[in-house]
Structure formats: C-alpha cells, structure tokens
N, C-alpha and C positions, 0 to 999 in steps of 0.2 A: 933184575927179575929174580923171584925166589925159585930155587930148583924144585920141581914137583917131586912128591914122594912116589907118585905113580901117574901115568897118563895113558890114554888109549884114544884111538880114533876109529870111528865107524862111518862107512860110506853108505848113502842111500841112493838107489837108482830106482825110478819108477814111482816115487812118492808112496802113497797109501796102498797102491797095487803094484808092488815091486819087490825089492829085496834090500836087506841091510847086511853089511859084511865088513870084516876088518881087512886091512891090507894083507895081513899074513894068513888070512883065511882060517884063523882059529875060531872065529865067530861068523856064522852065516845063517840067516833066517829069511824065508819068504814071508812077506806081510801082505795083508789084504784089508780092504775097507770092510768094517763090520756090517752085518746085514741091516742093523738098525740105522745105519747111515747111508743106505742105498747099495751096499755091496751084495755080493752073492754069498749064500750060506757056505762057509768054509771052515777048515780047521786051522788055517793060517793065523798067526798072531797079528796084533795091530800095535801101533805106537803107544796107545794108552796102556795095554797090557805090559809092554816093555817098561814103561814108566813105573807102573805099579809094582812090577817085579824088582826093579832097581831100588825103589824107595823102600819097599818092605824088607828087602835084604839089608840094605844100609841101616835103616832104623833099628832093626832087630839086632844087628851087630853093635851099634851104639849102645843099645840097652844092655846087651850082654857085658859090654865093657864097663858100664856104670854099675851093674850088679856085681861084677867080679871085684871091682875096686871097693865096693861096700862089703865085700865078703859075704854076700847073699848067695846061698846055694839052693838048689831044687826049685827055682822060680819058674823054670820051663817057659821062657817068654816066647809068645807067638804074636806075630804082627800081620794083620790083614790090611792091605791098602786097596781101597776102591777109588779108581781114577774116573773122573766124570768130565765130559765136555758140556758146558753150560752155555746157554745164549749169552752173548755179550752185547748189552744194549748200547754200549759206548760206540761201537763201530759196526753193529749188525752182524758180526761174526760169532766166533765161539771162544770160550776161555776154559782153561783147565782148573779143576778143583780136586782135592783129595780128602778122603775120609779114612783115618786110621782107627782100627779096632785092635787094642792091645790087651792081651790076656797074660796075667801073671799068677802063678800058684803060690800057696803057702805064705801068704802075707795079707795084711789088712788093706782095705780100699785106700785108705790114706797113704799107706807106705807105697802102694802101687802107683798112685797118682804122682807121688813125689819122684819116684824113679823115672817114670815116664817123662815127666817135665824135664828132668835132667838129661835124658836121652835126647829129647826134642831140641834142647839147647846145644847138644854135642854133635848130633847127627849132620853130616855135610849136606845131605839133601834138604833137611829142615831148615838149616841156615840159609840155604840159597832160595828157598821157597817161601819162608815165613811172611815176607812182606810183598809177595808178588801174586800169590794165589790163595784162594780160600782153603784152609785146612781145618778140619774137625778131627778131634781125637776122643775116642771113647775108651775108657779104661775099665777093665773087668778083673777084679781080684777073686780068685777062687780059693 
C-alpha cells in the first residue's frame, strides 16, 4: 500500500439532521436537511455544501498550482462549485452532479480554458469524479 501524503477521517452521527466531526475535534459541524428537501429553515450546513466547499477549494488550489508552474501571475482564480442532487431514473433515488464556474483574469478565453482543463486533469476531486458524476465547467476570462 502506498503511504498517504495526508489523510483525515470524519464521523457522521444523525445523518442529514445530525453532526459531522473529527476524532480530535478540530472539525465539528452541525448539519441539517435543506428546506427544499423537507427540512426546516436553518442556518446549518448540509452534505452538498460540504462537498461544494471541498471541491471548489481543491480545484482552485490545483488551478493555482497549474498557473504558478506556467509562471502566470495576476490571474486571480475564483472557483464556484454548485452541487446538485438530481433524480436518478436508474434506481428511483438521487444522484450528485457538479457545475463549476471558473473565472480567470488577465488572459484570453482560450488560455483560460487551457489552464482550467489542465487543472481538471490534476485536481484529486476531479480525478475521482470525472467518470462517476455529471460535471459541467464554465470558464470565464476577464
């Protein structure tokens, strides 16, 4: 087995209306079912927000890495990830989808799309998800 560069574990208690936390309590978050899915109006987070937060941060960091290696400065990358639960006709349940909106400054649309594609091939989240969920990527060069 390959030695991990980093690993972490998070425990869930109570499902969508419970909590998630690390064993060492450096991470703790109450979670709740979104109102749109039958939950109460709340300020608690939900699993889809956690997924979107992780994916956007990871993808943005991959993009920063790609840009740095290409010696591109002042690109000011911003990554917005929208996580969606879609009806899954295969089993009558739901499935996850992601839409990424990536904004890069001070470059052409063609350059921006090239860097985003490289980041998509480099990002661990993208690698894990490419062939398992629907992912849409919209690139905006400003």
